[in-house]
C-alpha positions in Angstrom: -5.7 -28.8 34.1 -6.9 -25.4 33.0 -10.6 -24.7 32.8 -12.0 -23.5 29.5 -13.0 -19.9 29.5 -16.6 -19.2 29.9 -18.5 -17.6 27.1 -19.9 -14.3 28.2 -23.6 -14.6 28.6 -24.2 -11.4 26.5 -22.8 -13.2 23.4 -25.7 -15.7 23.4 -28.1 -12.9 24.0 -27.1 -10.9 20.9 -27.3 -13.8 18.4 -30.8 -12.8 17.5 -29.9 -9.1 17.1 -29.8 -7.3 13.8 -26.2 -7.1 12.8 -25.2 -9.9 15.2 -22.4 -11.0 12.8 -20.4 -7.8 13.6 -21.3 -7.9 17.3 -20.1 -11.4 17.7 -16.9 -10.6 15.9 -15.9 -8.4 18.9 -14.5 -9.9 22.0 -16.0 -7.4 24.4 -19.2 -5.3 24.3 -17.3 -2.1 25.1 -15.4 -2.6 21.7 -18.6 -2.1 19.7 -17.9 0.9 17.4 -19.9 2.2 14.4 -16.7 2.7 12.3 -15.6 -0.9 13.0 -19.1 -2.0 12.0 -18.7 -0.3 8.7 -15.3 -1.8 8.1 -16.7 -5.2 9.0 -19.5 -4.8 6.4 -17.3 -3.4 3.6 -20.2 -1.5 2.2 -20.5 0.5 -1.0 -21.3 4.2 -0.8 -24.9 3.8 -2.0 -25.7 1.6 1.1 -25.0 4.5 3.5 -28.7 5.3 4.3 -29.7 1.7 4.8 -26.7 0.9 7.0 -27.2 4.1 9.1 -30.9 3.2 9.7 -29.9 -0.3 10.6 -27.4 1.0 13.2 -29.6 3.8 14.7 -33.0 2.2 14.5 -32.2 -1.4 15.2 -28.8 -2.2 16.6 -28.4 0.6 19.2 -32.0 0.4 20.5 -31.7 -3.4 20.8 -28.6 -3.0 22.9 -30.1 -0.2 25.1 -33.3 -2.2 25.9 -31.4 -5.5 26.7 -31.7 -6.8 30.2 -27.9 -7.3 30.5 -26.2 -4.2 32.0 -23.0 -4.4 29.8 -25.2 -4.3 26.6 -27.3 -1.5 28.0 -24.1 0.5 28.6 -22.8 -0.3 25.2 -26.0 0.9 23.6 -26.0 4.2 25.5 -22.4 4.8 24.7 -22.9 4.2 21.0 -25.9 6.6 21.0 -23.7 9.4 22.6 -20.8 8.7 20.2 -23.0 9.1 17.1 -22.5 12.8 17.5 -19.0 12.9 18.9 -17.6 10.5 16.3 -19.3 12.1 13.3 -16.0 13.3 11.8 -14.6 9.8 11.7 -17.7 8.5 10.0 -17.8 11.3 7.4 -14.1 10.6 6.6 -14.9 6.9 6.0 -17.7 7.6 3.6 -15.8 10.3 1.8 -12.8 8.0 1.3 -15.1 5.3 0.1 -16.6 7.5 -2.6 -13.2 8.6 -3.8 -11.9 5.0 -4.0 -15.1 3.8 -5.9 -14.6 6.7 -8.4 -11.0 5.8 -9.0 -11.9 2.1 -9.5 -14.6 3.0 -12.0 -12.4 5.4 -13.9 -9.7 2.7 -14.1 -12.2 0.2 -15.3 -13.5 2.5 -18.0 -10.0 3.3 -19.3 -9.2 -0.4 -19.4 -12.5 -1.3 -21.2 -12.0 1.6 -23.7 -8.5 0.6 -24.6 -9.5 -3.0 -25.0 -12.4 -2.0 -27.3 -10.3 0.5 -29.2 -7.5 -2.1 -29.7 -9.9 -4.7 -31.1 -11.4 -2.0 -33.4 -8.0 -1.0 -34.7 -7.0 -4.5 -35.3 -10.1 -5.2 -37.3 -9.6 -2.0 -39.2 -6.0 -2.8 -39.9 -6.8 -6.3 -41.1 -9.5 -5.0 -43.5 -7.2 -2.3 -44.8 -4.4 -4.8 -45.5 -6.8 -7.2 -47.4 -8.2 -4.3 -49.4 -4.8 -2.9 -50.3 -3.4 -6.3 -51.1 -6.3 -7.1 -53.3 -5.8 -3.8 -55.1 -2.1 -4.4 -55.6 -2.7 -7.9 -57.0 -5.5 -6.7 -59.2 -3.4 -3.9 -60.6 0.0 -5.5 -60.9 0.0 -9.2 -60.6 -3.3 -11.0 -61.2 -5.3 -11.7 -64.3 -9.0 -10.8 -64.1 -9.9 -13.5 -66.6 -11.1 -16.7 -64.8 -9.8 -18.7 -67.8 -6.3 -17.5 -67.1 -4.3 -20.1 -65.0 -2.9 -17.2 -62.9 -6.3 -16.0 -61.9 -6.9 -15.8 -58.1 -10.3 -14.8 -56.8 -10.5 -12.1 -54.1 -12.3 -14.7 -51.9 -9.4 -17.1 -52.1 -7.1 -14.2 -51.2 -9.1 -13.2 -48.3 -9.2 -16.7 -46.8 -5.4 -16.9 -47.2 -4.8 -13.8 -45.0 -4.8 -15.8 -41.8 -2.1 -13.7 -40.1 -2.1 -10.0 -39.4 1.3 -8.6 -40.4 0.9 -5.1 -38.9 -1.3 -3.2 -36.7 -3.0 0.1 -37.6 -2.7 2.7 -34.8 -4.0 6.2 -34.7 -1.6 9.0 -33.8 -3.6 12.1 -33.3 -6.2 13.1 -35.9 -6.3 11.1 -39.1 -4.9 7.7 -39.7 -1.4 6.3 -39.7 -0.9 3.0 -41.4 2.0 0.8 -40.5 4.0 0.0 -43.6 5.6 -3.3 -44.5 9.0 -2.1 -43.3 7.5 -1.0 -40.0 5.8 -4.3 -39.0 6.1 -4.7 -35.3 3.7 -7.3 -33.8 3.7 -10.5 -35.8 5.5 -12.0 -38.8 5.8 -15.5 -40.3 8.3 -16.5 -37.6 7.1 -14.9 -34.4 3.5 -14.6 -33.1 3.7 -12.2 -30.2 0.5 -10.2 -30.4 -1.4 -12.0 -27.7 1.4 -11.6 -25.2 1.8 -8.0 -26.1 -1.9 -7.3 -25.6 -1.7 -9.1 -22.2 1.2 -6.9 -21.3 -0.8 -3.9 -22.4 -3.7 -4.9 -20.2 -1.5 -5.5 -17.2 0.1 -2.0 -17.5 -3.3 -0.3 -17.7 -4.6 -2.3 -14.7 -1.6 -1.6 -12.6 -1.5 2.1 -13.5 -4.9 3.7 -13.1 -3.2 7.1 -12.8 -1.8 7.1 -16.4 -3.0 10.3 -18.0 -4.8 9.4 -21.3 -2.4 6.6 -22.4 -1.9 6.6 -26.1 -0.5 3.6 -28.0 1.4 4.5 -31.1 4.0 3.3 -33.5 7.4 4.6 -32.2 10.4 4.7 -34.5 14.1 5.1 -33.7 15.3 8.6 -32.9 17.6 10.4 -35.3 20.7 9.3 -33.5 19.7 5.6 -34.0 18.8 5.1 -30.3 15.5 3.5 -29.2 14.2 4.1 -25.7 12.3 1.2 -24.2 11.6 -0.7 -21.0 12.9 -4.1 -19.9 9.9 -6.5 -19.9 11.2 -9.7 -18.4 8.9 -12.4 -19.6 8.7 -11.1 -23.2 12.5 -10.9 -23.3 12.7 -14.5 -22.2 10.1 -15.8 -24.6 10.9 -13.8 -27.7 14.4 -12.5 -27.2 13.3 -8.8 -27.1 16.0 -6.4 -26.3 15.3 -3.4 -24.1 16.2 -0.9 -21.4 14.4 1.7 -19.3 12.9 4.6 -21.1 11.7 7.9 -19.7 8.6 8.3 -21.9 6.7 5.1 -21.6 6.8 1.4 -22.3 8.5 0.1 -25.5 9.1 -3.5 -26.5 11.1 -4.2 -29.7 11.9 -7.4 -31.6 15.5 -8.5 -32.2 15.3 -7.1 -35.7 14.8 -3.6 -34.1 11.2 -3.2 -35.2 8.9 -1.8 -32.6 6.8 -4.1 -30.5 4.7 -2.0 -28.1 4.5 1.4 -26.4 2.4 3.2 -23.9 2.9 7.0 -23.8 2.3 8.7 -20.5 3.1 5.8 -18.3 6.4 7.1 -16.8 8.4 5.9 -13.9 5.7 4.1 -11.9 4.8 1.9 -14.8 8.4 0.9 -15.1 8.5 -0.1 -11.5 5.3 -2.1 -11.9 6.7 -3.9 -14.9 9.9 -4.8 -13.0 7.8 -6.2 -10.1 5.5 -8.2 -12.3 6.2 -11.9 -13.0 5.9 -11.8 -16.8 7.0 -15.3 -17.5 
């Protein structure tokens, strides 16, 4: 019968130390390293000063002044290595700042596109109601409440429960999707929610996209449409598609455009292929 390994006495000694969670995570006192301490804490860049003070003014002195020789030696070694290992520490903090900046930029792009998408949807819906009201008023409807064909604008507004096209900006000015260019929903297929989810996933997975612009994309002069294969959307709605060099495009079976991100490129295509869009 094998005897259980004895717990090193130094482990019980350091339980009261500042930062003992890290110290106890190492099997041996000679494995205490400042960089490993940082990796264990997973700090943010703004915590650098506090963590440095904790290490130099609390942890290392506590080790050096301990009665156990192995802990004293660890404390002295860590004090010496503070200078000799400076390059490694600086690299850690520099990389952390870069990573935080990239995450923040990615988050801001995602939030901007979400907000801009909602704004454009509201703008498009309002535009459609206004234009439809104008058309009915001009060509179809009587303005006399006594007329049996009279329909109030309020009744009309309440009946506009579905958005039939989206209004997207393409450079300066405004580009309104016409009836024969509808591409998100119609009375048979409601795909807008899935398309927006697909949009969000692309932006989240591709933080390096340079100023992604959504815009209505029409067939080229030769009748070809360049698009990407989006597995789950194909399965659910019967979209047809293939890989395109200039971004993400989804189209409906009737060949109207469903969705596009300009500037995504090859990496976005790979991410879409690897995503479980079902």
